[in-house]
C-alpha positions in Angstrom: -13.9 9.1 11.6 -14.1 12.8 12.4 -17.4 12.4 14.2 -15.8 9.7 16.4 -12.6 11.6 17.1 -10.5 9.1 15.2 -7.4 10.9 13.8 -5.2 8.0 12.5 -5.8 5.3 10.0 -3.4 2.9 8.3 -4.7 0.9 5.4 -3.4 -1.8 3.1 -3.5 -0.8 -0.5 -1.7 -2.3 -3.6 1.0 -1.3 -5.9 -0.6 0.3 -8.9 -3.6 1.8 -7.1 -4.5 5.5 -7.5 -1.7 7.7 -8.8 0.7 4.7 -8.8 -1.0 3.2 -11.9 1.2 5.1 -14.3 4.3 3.4 -12.9 3.2 -0.1 -13.6 4.7 -2.2 -16.4 2.5 -2.1 -19.5 2.2 -6.0 -19.4 1.0 -5.8 -15.8 -1.5 -3.1 -16.8 -2.8 -5.3 -19.6 -3.2 -8.3 -17.3 -5.1 -6.2 -14.8 -7.3 -4.5 -17.3 -8.3 -7.7 -19.1 -8.9 -9.9 -16.0 -11.2 -9.9 -13.0 -8.3 -8.4 -11.0 -9.4 -5.0 -12.3 -12.4 -4.9 -10.0 -10.0 -5.1 -7.0 -7.8 -2.4 -8.4 -10.8 -0.1 -9.0 -11.8 -0.6 -5.3 -8.3 0.2 -4.1 -8.3 3.4 -6.3 -11.7 4.4 -4.9 -10.4 4.0 -1.3 -7.3 5.9 -2.2 -9.4 8.9 -3.4 -11.7 8.9 -0.4 -8.8 8.7 2.1 -6.8 11.4 0.4 -9.8 13.7 0.4 -10.1 13.5 4.2 -8.4 16.6 5.5 -8.8 15.9 9.2 -7.3 12.4 9.3 -3.6 11.3 9.4 -3.7 8.5 6.9 -1.2 6.0 5.5 -1.9 3.8 2.4 0.6 1.0 2.6 0.9 -0.2 -1.1 1.9 -3.8 -0.9 3.5 -5.6 -3.8 2.5 -9.2 -4.4 1.4 -10.9 -1.1 2.7 -14.3 -0.1 1.8 -16.7 2.8 5.4 -17.4 3.7 6.4 -17.0 7.4 7.6 -13.6 8.7 11.2 -13.1 7.4 11.8 -9.4 7.6 13.3 -7.0 6.9 10.6 -4.8 5.3 11.5 -1.9 2.9 9.1 1.0 2.3 9.6 3.9 0.0 7.6 6.5 -1.9 6.7 5.3 -5.3 9.3 6.2 -7.9 12.1 6.7 -5.4 13.3 3.0 -5.3 12.8 -0.1 -7.4 10.7 -2.3 -5.1 11.1 -6.0 -4.5 8.4 -8.3 -6.0 6.8 -9.7 -2.9 5.9 -9.2 0.8 4.6 -11.8 3.1 1.4 -11.1 5.0 3.1 -11.4 8.4 5.7 -8.8 7.7 3.1 -6.5 6.1 1.0 -6.7 9.3 4.1 -5.9 11.4 4.8 -2.9 9.1 1.2 -1.6 9.6 1.3 -1.9 13.4 4.8 -0.2 13.5 3.5 2.6 11.2 0.7 3.3 13.7 3.0 3.1 16.8 5.8 5.3 15.2 3.4 7.8 13.6 5.3 7.2 10.4 4.3 7.7 6.8 1.6 10.2 7.7 -0.4 11.3 4.6 1.8 9.1 2.4 1.4 6.0 0.3 4.7 4.1 0.4 5.3 0.9 -1.5 6.1 -2.0 0.9 8.1 -5.1 0.2 10.4 -7.7 1.7 14.0 -6.6 1.3 16.3 -9.1 -0.4 18.9 -10.6 1.9 
């Protein structure tokens, strides 16, 4: 990215990746560890480490909770892990809107917020 002059990246990650692992419920950790889902979590954690090590890029890791295919419904909530109790799901359409808005607003720079659909 540095060689190409790219200064901004916003990526979808997952709740529990990287330093967020310690906040997961022990039952969820057991499920992840004992299933094939662990491979995906390991990939997200690897991306987390590489992105955080890049000192010349303004990055955002949007840590989505469980994804759904429901239509866009808004509103979306985002918060640094450990500051709020997140909802349990986010639909893909609202997550996409959050990612685009994050780029447009230059929001959440060098942060990894949890992202979920707010309850109405």
